[in-house]
N, C-alpha and C positions, 0 to 999 in steps of 0.2 A: 569484490562484490560482497554485500552483506548476506549472511545466511538467513533464511526464513526462520521465524520464531519456532516453528514446529520441527526443526531439524537439530538433532544432537549428534555430533560426531562420536564414533566409537571411542576415540582416545579421550574425549571429554568425560564420558562415563567412567573410564578407567581412572582418570585423574580425580574424579569425585570419590571413587572408592579408596584412593590413596589417602584422602583426607580423613578417612574413618579412624585413623590413629588418634585423632584429636578427641578429647573427652571433655565433659563438663557442660554447664548451661551456656546458652547463647542463642543467636538467631541465625537461621540458614535461609538464604534467599535463592530459590531455584528459578532461573530464567529459562523456562521451558514450558510449552503448552502441554496439557494432557493429550495423549497418554504418555509422552516422554517425561512428564512430571512424575508420574507413578514409577517409571523405570528408574529415575534418579533416586526416588525414595527407597526403592528396593536396593539399589547399588550402595546407598549410604548405610542402610541397615539400622536395625532397632537400637543397637548399642550406641552408635554415634548420635542418633536422633533423640536419645533419652534426655529429658529435661531441656530440650531445645524448642524454640519457637520456629515453626516452618512457615515461610512466606513464599507464595508463588508469584512470579511476574508473568502475566498472561496477556495475550492479545487475541481478539476474536472479531468476526465481521458481521455477526447477525444478532438479532434481539433475543433469540433462543439459543440454548447451548445443548450439545449432544449428551447422551447418558454418561459417556466416559468422563465428561467434564463435571457432571453432578457428583459422580463417584469421587473424583479428585478433590472436590470441596471438603470431603470428609477427612482428608489428610492435611489440609492447610489450616493454619490458625488465622491467616489473613491473606489477601491477594492484592497485589499492586497491578495497575493497568495503565496504558498510555493515553487513554482518552475518556471523556465523560460518556461517550457512546458505549464503550466496553464496560465501564463502571455500572451504568444503568442495566445493561444486559445481565450482569452477574448478580446485581442486587435483587433481581426478580427471583433468584433461586437460593439465596442465603442471607442470614442476618450477621454473618461474620464481617469484620471490617474490610471494606473495599476502598482503596485509596488510589488517587490518580497521580501518576508520575510520568509526564510526557517524555518522549524520547528527546535527548539533548541533540539539537541540530544547530551547530554553531554557524555564525555568519562567516562566509568565506573571505579570504583576503581581497578578492576582486568581485565586483558585481556589475551588472549591466549599467551603462550610462546612456545608451541610445538604442533605438529600435528601428529595424527595417529601413536603414538609411538609403538603400538602393531601390526602395519601392517594393521589395519582396518580404513578406511576413514569413518568418521561419518558425514552424511549430515543432514541438518535441513531445513524445509520449513514451514512457518507460513502463515495461511490465515484465513479470516473471511468468513464462509459459507453463511453469509447473505449479502455479498458484491459482488455478481455476480460471480458464478462459472466460467462462460465463460471468464470473464476478468482475474480472478486469475489463472485459467487454471491448477489446480493441477494434472489433468490426464497426462499432458505433463511432469510434474516433475517425476511422477512415471514411465512413459515410458522411459525418459532419463536415469533414474537410472537403470532400467532393461537392457537397451542397453549397459550401461557402465560397469556394474558389474554382469555378469551372474553367477558367481561362488561364491557368498557370500563373496567378498573381501571388502564389505562396508556395512554400515547401513544407513537407512533413517528414520527420525522421522518427522511426520507431526504434528504440533501443530495447532489444529482447534478450533475456537471459533464460537459460534452461530450455532452449528451443527444441531439444531432443525429447522433451517430456511427452509431447503428443506430435510425433513427426508428420502424420497425415494431415492433421489440422493445420500445423505450421506451414506445410507445403501449399495448402490451399490459400492460406493467408498471404504467403509470399507471392503467389501468382496474382492475387488480387492487387497487391501493392505494386507489383511490376507493371500491371496494366494501367496504373494511374499515374499520369504525369506529375512529376515533382515529389514523388514518394520514394523513400529508401528505407532499408532495414539495416541496422547495425547489431551484430551479435557478439557473443563472447564476453569475457570479464574485462573490465577496464579498471585501471588504478585510479586512486582518488584524484590525481592531477588531471588525468584524461577525462574523468567524469566532470570535473570543474570546467574544462575546455568545452565539453559537449554542451553543458548548460549555457555557457556564455555565447556559444555560436547561434543560439536560438532566442526568439522573442517571446514566445507563448508556450506554456506547458498545458497540454490537453489530456484530461483524464475523465472519461465518461464511464467510470466504474459503477457497479451496482451497489457496492458497499465496501468500506474501508475501516479497519480497526483503528488506524491512525492516519495513514496517507503520507508516508515518509517522503516519497519523491516529490509530492506536491509541495510540501514545506521546503524541501531542499531547493526546488526551482524558485520559489518565492524568495528564499534567502539569497539566491543568485540574481535577483532582480527581474525574473520573468513574470509576465502576467499569467495567472493561473485560471484556466477555464475548466472547472471541474464540477462533477455532480454535487448538488447542494444537499447532501445528506450523509450522515454517519460521522466517522472519526475526524475527517478533515474540516468539519465545521467548527471545531474548537479554535482553529487558527486562521480560517479563511475570512479575514477582515481587511479593510483598507483598500487603497486604490489599485493594488495588484490582484485582488480577489474578484472573480467573476463566477459566482455559483450558478450552475445550470439547473433550471426547474426540472422536477422529476415527479413521477407518480409511484407510490408504493404498491408493489404487486407481490403475490405469493411466490416464495422460492420453490422451484420445481427442479430438483436434482436427482438424477438416476444413480449417481455414484458419489463416492467421496464422503468426507465427514458431515456434509450437509444433507445427505440422503435421508429422506423421511422426516426432516425437521419441519414443524409448522412455524414458519417465520416469514418475514417480509424483507424485501430489498427494493432498491430504487430502479426504476426504468427511466433513464434520463431522456429529456426531450431533445432529440437530435436536431430538429429544425431550429429550436431555440439556441442550441449551441452554435449552429452555423450562423445565425443572426449575430450572436456575440462576437464571433470571429470576424465577420464582415465589418461590424462596428469598430472593432479594435484596429483593423487594417486601415480604415478611413481615419480614425483618430490619430494613429501613430504616423500615418502618411502626412496629415496636416501639420503635425508637430515638426516634421522634417522640412516643410515647405519654407 
């Protein structure tokens, strides 16, 4: 599984410190969000960074940035970001160069060639339980699925990582899924080939997030040929085009977080229209069923 952008292993910091033996001018790209960006700066040290251009590669999910990010801008000569959404967020706070370099998501060796051939539409949703439940918004996915398919005409798989991050919340979510026919949860880390198989076993990718810096799993799903039903706002709108893309209408609302890096920020994020998402799912089911007739 991929590590989140805001996680830096201890051995990575150590290896960064080992590079400090290198001297002279050059460019250093630090692929870590603040405050880990500042930790990397400290680990590298002044001697190593002397006469070097420092570039951060950052990803963020809101239009406003926390104070620690504004502080980090003072140490960066430029910042690279994965989406136009993140670029605009940072440009509000600095005149330093902000350039967009999307994540490289290759096309897999295999992609879907048919959908719901047995009359059952199979939906997939992937989220990291340690990356803000409120932002990932899996409860809305479950709600939209129930509204769209009350009679068992579809299946929904949640692939969840870091499920131990909030055990009580995950236990409630697991109970809600267990009480819903056709819904299952897959946990644990999967190898790349197993992730490929997971995508290919499904027809639709469903993400009713409130905000994404990029939307990696949405693009991965589309690369595998899945229809993507996802909130029509933030980073994923850079690539959600074409016949596989189904943006969900949303309303921008104030972010209200009592903890975490978003606490106290005056920012907005999206509240996806769950009923509209259910309508899209029903329409897709009918359309793909007719294609199989």
